[in-house]
Structure formats: structure tokens, C-alpha cells
N, CA, C and O atoms as a GROMACS GRO file, in nm:
protein
  432
    1UNK      N    1   1.207   2.005  -0.377
    1UNK     CA    2   1.303   2.084  -0.301
    1UNK      C    3   1.238   2.140  -0.175
    1UNK      O    4   1.143   2.218  -0.183
    2UNK      N    5   1.288   2.102  -0.062
    2UNK     CA    6   1.238   2.153   0.064
    2UNK      C    7   1.111   2.087   0.112
    2UNK      O    8   1.068   2.113   0.225
    3UNK      N    9   1.049   2.002   0.030
    3UNK     CA   10   0.925   1.935   0.068
    3UNK      C   11   0.952   1.805   0.140
    3UNK      O   12   1.067   1.769   0.168
    4UNK      N   13   0.845   1.735   0.169
    4UNK     CA   14   0.855   1.606   0.235
    4UNK      C   15   0.893   1.501   0.130
    4UNK      O   16   0.826   1.491   0.027
    5UNK      N   17   0.997   1.424   0.153
    5UNK     CA   18   1.038   1.323   0.053
    5UNK      C   19   0.935   1.209   0.045
    5UNK      O   20   0.882   1.165   0.147
    6UNK      N   21   0.909   1.164  -0.074
    6UNK     CA   22   0.817   1.052  -0.095
    6UNK      C   23   0.899   0.924  -0.103
    6UNK      O   24   0.941   0.883  -0.212
    7UNK      N   25   0.922   0.862   0.011
    7UNK     CA   26   1.002   0.740   0.014
    7UNK      C   27   0.918   0.617  -0.024
    7UNK      O   28   0.969   0.505  -0.025
    8UNK      N   29   0.788   0.639  -0.055
    8UNK     CA   30   0.703   0.531  -0.103
    8UNK      C   31   0.690   0.537  -0.255
    8UNK      O   32   0.596   0.482  -0.312
    9UNK      N   33   0.784   0.601  -0.321
    9UNK     CA   34   0.784   0.613  -0.467
    9UNK      C   35   0.893   0.522  -0.524
    9UNK      O   36   0.998   0.503  -0.464
   10UNK      N   37   0.865   0.466  -0.640
   10UNK     CA   38   0.965   0.384  -0.708
   10UNK      C   39   1.090   0.468  -0.739
   10UNK      O   40   1.201   0.414  -0.747
   11UNK      N   41   1.073   0.598  -0.757
   11UNK     CA   42   1.189   0.685  -0.783
   11UNK      C   43   1.283   0.690  -0.663
   11UNK      O   44   1.402   0.717  -0.679
   12UNK      N   45   1.231   0.662  -0.544
   12UNK     CA   46   1.313   0.659  -0.423
   12UNK      C   47   1.356   0.515  -0.389
   12UNK      O   48   1.423   0.492  -0.289
   13UNK      N   49   1.318   0.421  -0.473
   13UNK     CA   50   1.356   0.280  -0.450
   13UNK      C   51   1.249   0.196  -0.384
   13UNK      O   52   1.274   0.079  -0.353
   14UNK      N   53   1.128   0.251  -0.361
   14UNK     CA   54   1.021   0.173  -0.300
   14UNK      C   55   0.970   0.068  -0.400
   14UNK      O   56   0.982   0.083  -0.521
   15UNK      N   57   0.914  -0.037  -0.343
   15UNK     CA   58   0.856  -0.141  -0.428
   15UNK      C   59   0.745  -0.215  -0.355
   15UNK      O   60   0.745  -0.222  -0.232
   16UNK      N   61   0.653  -0.268  -0.430
   16UNK     CA   62   0.546  -0.349  -0.374
   16UNK      C   63   0.602  -0.488  -0.349
   16UNK      O   64   0.661  -0.548  -0.440
   17UNK      N   65   0.585  -0.540  -0.228
   17UNK     CA   66   0.634  -0.674  -0.197
   17UNK      C   67   0.521  -0.774  -0.186
   17UNK      O   68   0.545  -0.895  -0.187
   18UNK      N   69   0.396  -0.726  -0.177
   18UNK     CA   70   0.281  -0.815  -0.170
   18UNK      C   71   0.156  -0.738  -0.204
   18UNK      O   72   0.140  -0.623  -0.164
   19UNK      N   73   0.067  -0.801  -0.277
   19UNK     CA   74  -0.066  -0.746  -0.304
   19UNK      C   75  -0.166  -0.862  -0.298
   19UNK      O   76  -0.143  -0.968  -0.357
   20UNK      N   77  -0.276  -0.841  -0.228
   20UNK     CA   78  -0.372  -0.947  -0.212
   20UNK      C   79  -0.460  -0.967  -0.335
   20UNK      O   80  -0.520  -1.073  -0.353
   21UNK      N   81  -0.468  -0.865  -0.420
   21UNK     CA   82  -0.558  -0.873  -0.534
   21UNK      C   83  -0.518  -0.766  -0.636
   21UNK      O   84  -0.503  -0.649  -0.600
   22UNK      N   85  -0.499  -0.806  -0.759
   22UNK     CA   86  -0.465  -0.711  -0.865
   22UNK      C   87  -0.560  -0.732  -0.983
   22UNK      O   88  -0.517  -0.736  -1.098
   23UNK      N   89  -0.687  -0.745  -0.954
   23UNK     CA   90  -0.786  -0.779  -1.056
   23UNK      C   91  -0.795  -0.676  -1.168
   23UNK      O   92  -0.797  -0.713  -1.285
   24UNK      N   93  -0.800  -0.546  -1.134
   24UNK     CA   94  -0.815  -0.442  -1.235
   24UNK      C   95  -0.688  -0.362  -1.264
   24UNK      O   96  -0.673  -0.308  -1.373
   25UNK      N   97  -0.600  -0.356  -1.168
   25UNK     CA   98  -0.480  -0.277  -1.190
   25UNK      C   99  -0.362  -0.334  -1.114
   25UNK      O  100  -0.380  -0.391  -1.007
   26UNK      N  101  -0.242  -0.318  -1.169
   26UNK     CA  102  -0.123  -0.372  -1.100
   26UNK      C  103  -0.090  -0.291  -0.976
   26UNK      O  104  -0.094  -0.168  -0.978
   27UNK      N  105  -0.058  -0.360  -0.870
   27UNK     CA  106  -0.029  -0.294  -0.743
   27UNK      C  107   0.094  -0.204  -0.752
   27UNK      O  108   0.102  -0.105  -0.679
   28UNK      N  109   0.189  -0.234  -0.841
   28UNK     CA  110   0.308  -0.151  -0.850
   28UNK      C  111   0.275  -0.007  -0.890
   28UNK      O  112   0.359   0.082  -0.877
   29UNK      N  113   0.153   0.015  -0.940
   29UNK     CA  114   0.114   0.152  -0.976
   29UNK      C  115   0.108   0.243  -0.855
   29UNK      O  116   0.121   0.364  -0.870
   30UNK      N  117   0.089   0.188  -0.734
   30UNK     CA  118   0.079   0.274  -0.616
   30UNK      C  119   0.214   0.335  -0.578
   30UNK      O  120   0.217   0.432  -0.502
   31UNK      N  121   0.322   0.283  -0.628
   31UNK     CA  122   0.453   0.341  -0.600
   31UNK      C  123   0.513   0.409  -0.723
   31UNK      O  124   0.632   0.442  -0.725
   32UNK      N  125   0.432   0.430  -0.825
   32UNK     CA  126   0.480   0.492  -0.949
   32UNK      C  127   0.541   0.628  -0.919
   32UNK      O  128   0.500   0.697  -0.825
   33UNK      N  129   0.636   0.665  -0.998
   33UNK     CA  130   0.705   0.793  -0.977
   33UNK      C  131   0.636   0.912  -1.042
   33UNK      O  132   0.697   1.017  -1.058
   34UNK      N  133   0.509   0.895  -1.081
   34UNK     CA  134   0.435   1.004  -1.143
   34UNK      C  135   0.294   1.011  -1.084
   34UNK      O  136   0.246   0.912  -1.030
   35UNK      N  137   0.229   1.124  -1.094
   35UNK     CA  138   0.089   1.134  -1.046
   35UNK      C  139  -0.001   1.041  -1.128
   35UNK      O  140   0.031   1.010  -1.243
   36UNK      N  141  -0.111   0.995  -1.070
   36UNK     CA  142  -0.200   0.907  -1.145
   36UNK      C  143  -0.254   0.976  -1.269
   36UNK      O  144  -0.288   1.095  -1.266
   37UNK      N  145  -0.261   0.901  -1.379
   37UNK     CA  146  -0.312   0.955  -1.505
   37UNK      C  147  -0.455   0.909  -1.531
   37UNK      O  148  -0.526   0.967  -1.613
   38UNK      N  149  -0.496   0.805  -1.462
   38UNK     CA  150  -0.630   0.750  -1.482
   38UNK      C  151  -0.658   0.640  -1.381
   38UNK      O  152  -0.578   0.616  -1.290
   39UNK      N  153  -0.771   0.575  -1.400
   39UNK     CA  154  -0.816   0.475  -1.303
   39UNK      C  155  -0.719   0.356  -1.290
   39UNK      O  156  -0.714   0.295  -1.183
   40UNK      N  157  -0.645   0.323  -1.392
   40UNK     CA  158  -0.556   0.208  -1.384
   40UNK      C  159  -0.422   0.241  -1.324
   40UNK      O  160  -0.332   0.157  -1.322
   41UNK      N  161  -0.407   0.361  -1.273
   41UNK     CA  162  -0.284   0.401  -1.204
   41UNK      C  163  -0.302   0.389  -1.053
   41UNK      O  164  -0.269   0.482  -0.979
   42UNK      N  165  -0.354   0.278  -1.008
   42UNK     CA  166  -0.375   0.259  -0.866
   42UNK      C  167  -0.399   0.114  -0.833
   42UNK      O  168  -0.400   0.028  -0.921
   43UNK      N  169  -0.417   0.089  -0.708
   43UNK     CA  170  -0.441  -0.047  -0.658
   43UNK      C  171  -0.592  -0.069  -0.660
   43UNK      O  172  -0.660  -0.050  -0.559
   44UNK      N  173  -0.643  -0.110  -0.774
   44UNK     CA  174  -0.786  -0.135  -0.787
   44UNK      C  175  -0.809  -0.285  -0.789
   44UNK      O  176  -0.749  -0.357  -0.868
   45UNK      N  177  -0.897  -0.330  -0.701
   45UNK     CA  178  -0.921  -0.472  -0.686
   45UNK      C  179  -1.059  -0.509  -0.736
   45UNK      O  180  -1.139  -0.423  -0.772
   46UNK      N  181  -1.084  -0.634  -0.738
   46UNK     CA  182  -1.217  -0.688  -0.774
   46UNK      C  183  -1.319  -0.629  -0.678
   46UNK      O  184  -1.293  -0.617  -0.558
   47UNK      N  185  -1.433  -0.592  -0.730
   47UNK     CA  186  -1.537  -0.535  -0.645
   47UNK      C  187  -1.596  -0.643  -0.557
   47UNK      O  188  -1.614  -0.758  -0.599
   48UNK      N  189  -1.625  -0.604  -0.435
   48UNK     CA  190  -1.688  -0.698  -0.343
   48UNK      C  191  -1.761  -0.618  -0.237
   48UNK      O  192  -1.734  -0.500  -0.218
   49UNK      N  193  -1.850  -0.683  -0.171
   49UNK     CA  194  -1.925  -0.619  -0.064
   49UNK      C  195  -1.910  -0.703   0.063
   49UNK      O  196  -1.920  -0.826   0.059
   50UNK      N  197  -1.886  -0.635   0.175
   50UNK     CA  198  -1.879  -0.711   0.300
   50UNK      C  199  -2.014  -0.774   0.333
   50UNK      O  200  -2.119  -0.717   0.304
   51UNK      N  201  -2.009  -0.892   0.392
   51UNK     CA  202  -2.132  -0.961   0.434
   51UNK      C  203  -2.126  -0.977   0.585
   51UNK      O  204  -2.016  -0.982   0.642
   52UNK      N  205  -2.239  -0.984   0.651
   52UNK     CA  206  -2.241  -1.003   0.797
   52UNK      C  207  -2.157  -1.122   0.838
   52UNK      O  208  -2.176  -1.233   0.788
   53UNK      N  209  -2.067  -1.100   0.929
   53UNK     CA  210  -1.981  -1.207   0.980
   53UNK      C  211  -1.866  -1.247   0.892
   53UNK      O  212  -1.787  -1.334   0.929
   54UNK      N  213  -1.854  -1.185   0.775
   54UNK     CA  214  -1.745  -1.218   0.682
   54UNK      C  215  -1.664  -1.091   0.656
   54UNK      O  216  -1.700  -1.010   0.571
   55UNK      N  217  -1.555  -1.075   0.728
   55UNK     CA  218  -1.474  -0.954   0.706
   55UNK      C  219  -1.411  -0.956   0.567
   55UNK      O  220  -1.382  -1.062   0.511
   56UNK      N  221  -1.391  -0.839   0.513
   56UNK     CA  222  -1.328  -0.829   0.381
   56UNK      C  223  -1.226  -0.716   0.382
   56UNK      O  224  -1.254  -0.607   0.433
   57UNK      N  225  -1.111  -0.741   0.327
   57UNK     CA  226  -1.011  -0.636   0.312
   57UNK      C  227  -0.919  -0.675   0.198
   57UNK      O  228  -0.909  -0.791   0.160
   58UNK      N  229  -0.853  -0.575   0.147
   58UNK     CA  230  -0.747  -0.594   0.049
   58UNK      C  231  -0.620  -0.538   0.110
   58UNK      O  232  -0.627  -0.452   0.198
   59UNK      N  233  -0.507  -0.585   0.065
   59UNK     CA  234  -0.382  -0.547   0.130
   59UNK      C  235  -0.273  -0.526   0.025
   59UNK      O  236  -0.263  -0.601  -0.072
   60UNK      N  237  -0.195  -0.424   0.046
   60UNK     CA  238  -0.076  -0.401  -0.035
   60UNK      C  239   0.036  -0.368   0.062
   60UNK      O  240   0.021  -0.281   0.148
   61UNK      N  241   0.148  -0.436   0.047
   61UNK     CA  242   0.266  -0.411   0.133
   61UNK      C  243   0.373  -0.345   0.048
   61UNK      O  244   0.404  -0.389  -0.062
   62UNK      N  245   0.427  -0.237   0.102
   62UNK     CA  246   0.527  -0.159   0.030
   62UNK      C  247   0.654  -0.152   0.111
   62UNK      O  248   0.652  -0.119   0.230
   63UNK      N  249   0.765  -0.183   0.049
   63UNK     CA  250   0.896  -0.161   0.110
   63UNK      C  251   0.940  -0.022   0.070
   63UNK      O  252   0.957   0.007  -0.048
   64UNK      N  253   0.957   0.064   0.168
   64UNK     CA  254   0.996   0.202   0.140
   64UNK      C  255   1.136   0.208   0.081
   64UNK      O  256   1.215   0.114   0.094
   65UNK      N  257   1.166   0.319   0.016
   65UNK     CA  258   1.294   0.336  -0.050
   65UNK      C  259   1.411   0.344   0.045
   65UNK      O  260   1.525   0.315   0.008
   66UNK      N  261   1.384   0.384   0.169
   66UNK     CA  262   1.489   0.390   0.271
   66UNK      C  263   1.422   0.394   0.408
   66UNK      O  264   1.306   0.432   0.418
   67UNK      N  265   1.494   0.358   0.511
   67UNK     CA  266   1.435   0.364   0.646
   67UNK      C  267   1.409   0.510   0.686
   67UNK      O  268   1.496   0.596   0.671
   68UNK      N  269   1.291   0.536   0.737
   68UNK     CA  270   1.254   0.670   0.782
   68UNK      C  271   1.156   0.659   0.898
   68UNK      O  272   1.095   0.554   0.920
   69UNK      N  273   1.143   0.769   0.972
   69UNK     CA  274   1.035   0.781   1.070
   69UNK      C  275   0.916   0.839   0.994
   69UNK      O  276   0.920   0.955   0.952
   70UNK      N  277   0.814   0.762   0.978
   70UNK     CA  278   0.696   0.807   0.900
   70UNK      C  279   0.616   0.903   0.987
   70UNK      O  280   0.574   0.868   1.098
   71UNK      N  281   0.595   1.022   0.935
   71UNK     CA  282   0.520   1.125   1.007
   71UNK      C  283   0.386   1.155   0.942
   71UNK      O  284   0.306   1.231   0.997
   72UNK      N  285   0.362   1.096   0.825
   72UNK     CA  286   0.235   1.118   0.757
   72UNK      C  287   0.224   1.027   0.636
   72UNK      O  288   0.325   0.980   0.583
   73UNK      N  289   0.102   1.004   0.595
   73UNK     CA  290   0.076   0.919   0.479
   73UNK      C  291  -0.028   0.992   0.394
   73UNK      O  292  -0.129   1.038   0.446
   74UNK      N  293  -0.003   1.001   0.265
   74UNK     CA  294  -0.100   1.061   0.173
   74UNK      C  295  -0.148   0.957   0.074
   74UNK      O  296  -0.069   0.883   0.016
   75UNK      N  297  -0.278   0.951   0.056
   75UNK     CA  298  -0.339   0.857  -0.038
   75UNK      C  299  -0.418   0.938  -0.141
   75UNK      O  300  -0.504   1.018  -0.104
   76UNK      N  301  -0.391   0.916  -0.266
   76UNK     CA  302  -0.457   0.989  -0.374
   76UNK      C  303  -0.570   0.903  -0.430
   76UNK      O  304  -0.545   0.803  -0.498
   77UNK      N  305  -0.694   0.941  -0.403
   77UNK     CA  306  -0.812   0.865  -0.451
   77UNK      C  307  -0.878   0.938  -0.568
   77UNK      O  308  -0.997   0.918  -0.594
   78UNK      N  309  -0.805   1.022  -0.638
   78UNK     CA  310  -0.860   1.104  -0.746
   78UNK      C  311  -0.950   1.028  -0.841
   78UNK      O  312  -1.059   1.075  -0.873
   79UNK      N  313  -0.907   0.912  -0.888
   79UNK     CA  314  -0.983   0.837  -0.987
   79UNK      C  315  -1.068   0.726  -0.927
   79UNK      O  316  -1.118   0.640  -1.000
   80UNK      N  317  -1.084   0.727  -0.797
   80UNK     CA  318  -1.162   0.623  -0.730
   80UNK      C  319  -1.270   0.686  -0.643
   80UNK      O  320  -1.291   0.643  -0.529
   81UNK      N  321  -1.338   0.786  -0.696
   81UNK     CA  322  -1.437   0.863  -0.620
   81UNK      C  323  -1.549   0.776  -0.564
   81UNK      O  324  -1.589   0.792  -0.449
   82UNK      N  325  -1.600   0.684  -0.642
   82UNK     CA  326  -1.710   0.599  -0.594
   82UNK      C  327  -1.666   0.456  -0.567
   82UNK      O  328  -1.749   0.370  -0.542
   83UNK      N  329  -1.537   0.431  -0.572
   83UNK     CA  330  -1.486   0.296  -0.551
   83UNK      C  331  -1.365   0.300  -0.460
   83UNK      O  332  -1.268   0.228  -0.483
   84UNK      N  333  -1.370   0.384  -0.357
   84UNK     CA  334  -1.257   0.393  -0.268
   84UNK      C  335  -1.291   0.323  -0.136
   84UNK      O  336  -1.408   0.298  -0.106
   85UNK      N  337  -1.190   0.292  -0.057
   85UNK     CA  338  -1.215   0.221   0.068
   85UNK      C  339  -1.284   0.311   0.170
   85UNK      O  340  -1.267   0.433   0.169
   86UNK      N  341  -1.362   0.248   0.258
   86UNK     CA  342  -1.425   0.321   0.367
   86UNK      C  343  -1.323   0.359   0.473
   86UNK      O  344  -1.337   0.462   0.540
   87UNK      N  345  -1.221   0.277   0.488
   87UNK     CA  346  -1.116   0.305   0.584
   87UNK      C  347  -0.987   0.242   0.538
   87UNK      O  348  -0.987   0.149   0.458
   88UNK      N  349  -0.878   0.294   0.590
   88UNK     CA  350  -0.744   0.246   0.556
   88UNK      C  351  -0.667   0.229   0.686
   88UNK      O  352  -0.675   0.314   0.775
   89UNK      N  353  -0.593   0.121   0.695
   89UNK     CA  354  -0.506   0.099   0.810
   89UNK      C  355  -0.362   0.097   0.760
   89UNK      O  356  -0.331   0.028   0.663
   90UNK      N  357  -0.277   0.171   0.825
   90UNK     CA  358  -0.136   0.179   0.788
   90UNK      C  359  -0.055   0.122   0.903
   90UNK      O  360  -0.065   0.168   1.016
   91UNK      N  361   0.024   0.021   0.872
   91UNK     CA  362   0.111  -0.044   0.971
   91UNK      C  363   0.255  -0.028   0.924
   91UNK      O  364   0.281  -0.012   0.805
   92UNK      N  365   0.346  -0.031   1.016
   92UNK     CA  366   0.487  -0.021   0.981
   92UNK      C  367   0.569  -0.127   1.052
   92UNK      O  368   0.528  -0.180   1.155
   93UNK      N  369   0.683  -0.156   0.997
   93UNK     CA  370   0.775  -0.253   1.057
   93UNK      C  371   0.915  -0.223   1.009
   93UNK      O  372   0.935  -0.167   0.901
   94UNK      N  373   1.010  -0.260   1.089
   94UNK     CA  374   1.151  -0.250   1.048
   94UNK      C  375   1.193  -0.384   0.989
   94UNK      O  376   1.130  -0.486   1.014
   95UNK      N  377   1.298  -0.382   0.912
   95UNK     CA  378   1.348  -0.507   0.855
   95UNK      C  379   1.383  -0.605   0.967
   95UNK      O  380   1.362  -0.726   0.954
   96UNK      N  381   1.437  -0.553   1.077
   96UNK     CA  382   1.475  -0.640   1.189
   96UNK      C  383   1.354  -0.706   1.252
   96UNK      O  384   1.358  -0.825   1.285
   97UNK      N  385   1.243  -0.630   1.269
   97UNK     CA  386   1.124  -0.690   1.330
   97UNK      C  387   1.059  -0.790   1.238
   97UNK      O  388   1.004  -0.890   1.286
   98UNK      N  389   1.063  -0.769   1.107
   98UNK     CA  390   1.008  -0.864   1.012
   98UNK      C  391   1.090  -0.992   1.016
   98UNK      O  392   1.033  -1.102   1.017
   99UNK      N  393   1.221  -0.980   1.018
   99UNK     CA  394   1.308  -1.099   1.025
   99UNK      C  395   1.287  -1.176   1.154
   99UNK      O  396   1.283  -1.299   1.153
  100UNK      N  397   1.274  -1.104   1.265
  100UNK     CA  398   1.254  -1.170   1.395
  100UNK      C  399   1.121  -1.245   1.397
  100UNK      O  400   1.114  -1.358   1.446
  101UNK      N  401   1.017  -1.184   1.344
  101UNK     CA  402   0.884  -1.248   1.341
  101UNK      C  403   0.887  -1.370   1.250
  101UNK      O  404   0.829  -1.473   1.284
  102UNK      N  405   0.954  -1.360   1.137
  102UNK     CA  406   0.960  -1.473   1.044
  102UNK      C  407   1.032  -1.593   1.103
  102UNK      O  408   1.002  -1.707   1.069
  103UNK      N  409   1.128  -1.568   1.191
  103UNK     CA  410   1.204  -1.679   1.249
  103UNK      C  411   1.143  -1.731   1.379
  103UNK      O  412   1.194  -1.828   1.436
  104UNK      N  413   1.034  -1.667   1.429
  104UNK     CA  414   0.972  -1.709   1.554
  104UNK      C  415   0.841  -1.782   1.526
  104UNK      O  416   0.743  -1.719   1.487
  105UNK      N  417   0.839  -1.915   1.545
  105UNK     CA  418   0.718  -1.991   1.513
  105UNK      C  419   0.598  -1.956   1.600
  105UNK      O  420   0.484  -1.986   1.563
  106UNK      N  421   0.621  -1.893   1.717
  106UNK     CA  422   0.513  -1.857   1.807
  106UNK      C  423   0.464  -1.713   1.786
  106UNK      O  424   0.373  -1.668   1.855
  107UNK      N  425   0.525  -1.641   1.691
  107UNK     CA  426   0.485  -1.502   1.667
  107UNK      C  427   0.348  -1.498   1.602
  107UNK      O  428   0.312  -1.588   1.526
  108UNK      N  429   0.269  -1.392   1.631
  108UNK     CA  430   0.136  -1.381   1.571
  108UNK      C  431   0.143  -1.356   1.423
  108UNK      O  432   0.040  -1.344   1.357
   0.00000   0.00000   0.00000
């Protein structure tokens, strides 16, 4: 009540549409409608180390529960103290821009 709505929650209709790796935990846990209860309540991937000249990243794509202007993003790393990412990149798109890109063979 009166707080910022969590439109990235399954309770709001959000869902994971893609995950690059679900080795230790299911990606759908990141949109769960409850706080994390343990290490398996998150997007935990196979451990790896970056090597010189070989970039490494994991990716999870979430369709929000409704269209909004995103003004902030919160990430809960409570159970990933020594196994959390060094950095996170957040990108956004509208359904229209995704459809336009998908239909354009010259799009990046």
C-alpha cells in the first residue's frame, strides 16, 4: 500500500521469457511472489570464470506484468554473498520495439 509496485513479480503477471543457464536454480524464481527463502530461490547458474579474450555473461529476460516507466530496479543477493555478479546490466524494450526488431532482418 502506497509503495512502489513490483511489476517484475509473478503476482503482477511477470514471467521469465528466456534464461541462458539454469544449472542450479530455475530462472522463474527471480519473479516469485515471495521473498527468497534460500539459495535456490534465485537465478543461480553454473560457476565459471572469465578468461582473457573470452567474455562471459548470463542472461535472464523478464516480461513485466504490465507496461510501466521503470524508475528503479532492486536485486536481492541475500543468499549469493560470495557468488553474485560483479556487475549487472538492465535493458528495456517495448513490445512494439521487440516486434519491429524481430521483423527487420538488418536489425542488430
